[in-house]
N, C-alpha and C positions, 0 to 999 in steps of 0.2 A: 504494500500500500504506500503510495506517495505521501510525503510529508503534508502536502496540501490537504489530501483526503483525511489524514489523521486529525488534523486541526479542525477541518470542517465537520468532522463527525461529532465534535463536542462544541461547535460554534453556536448552536441554537440558543442556549440560555444567554449568551453574550449578545447575540443579534436581537433577542427579545427585549433587552434593556440596555441599549447602548449608552444612555445617559449615566446610569449608575455605574456600569463597568468602566466607562470612559473617565468618570470622575475618579474612580479608584486608581486607574492607570496613571493619569496625570498627577494626582496627589502623591502617588508613590515615586514617580519620576522626580517631582520637585523635592520630595523628602530625601531620597537617596542621592540625588544630583542637584543640590540647591542652585548651582551655577546656571542651570537650564532655565530657571524662572526669569532670568534677565532677558531671555529670548522671547518672552511673552509680556510686552509692555502693558497690555490691557489688564494683566493680573497684578501689576506692581503695587497697587494700594491695598491689596488683600492680605490680611495677617495670615501667617503660615497656618495657624490653627483653624482658620476659617475657609481654607481652600477647598476642603472636601465637601462643604455644604454650599459652595458658591454656584449659582445657576450658570454663570459664564464658563466656569471650569467644566461643569457637567456638559454643557452644550458643545464646547470645543472637543472634549473627550469623545462625545458621541460622533462628531464629525470624523475624528481620527479613526475610531473603530469601524465606522461605516466604510471608510476608504480601505481600511485593512481587510474588511470582509470582501469588498470588491476585488482586491488583489488576490486574496486566497481563492476566490471563486474562478479567477482567471487561470488558475493552476499552472503558473509559469509563463503564460502568455500575457504578461503585464506591462510590457514596455510602453504601450500606448497610454496606459493609465498613469504610469510614473512620470512620463516626460513633462506634461503640464504641471504636475505637482512639484517636481524638482525645480522646474523653471521658476515657478512662482515663489517657492521658498528661497531660491538663490537670489532672485532679482527684486521681487517686491518686499519680501520679509527680511532679506539680508541675513539668512541663517548660514553660518559658516559650515563648510562641508564636513568638518571634523565631527559634527553632531549626527552625521549619518553613517559613520564608519564603526 
């Protein structure tokens, strides 16, 4: 079984509640790698303890997981999905490439 299929096999509960799981993912990212919070200026004024309950964090986390679901469902044929995403993160959001390695 391919890795994509293994993940998709248990993806249903995540897909059913992207906002909650997305909030958990981003909150953990910001907790374990606090320097990444600087890459999200819209969350700058939120106290670290309030990140998990913030609607904006949940919404952005949902967007991230939704795109991840699309990438998983592409089962390796994801170049067309990643190109605009990588372009916008590099040019519009000015995210350094080191954050994607």
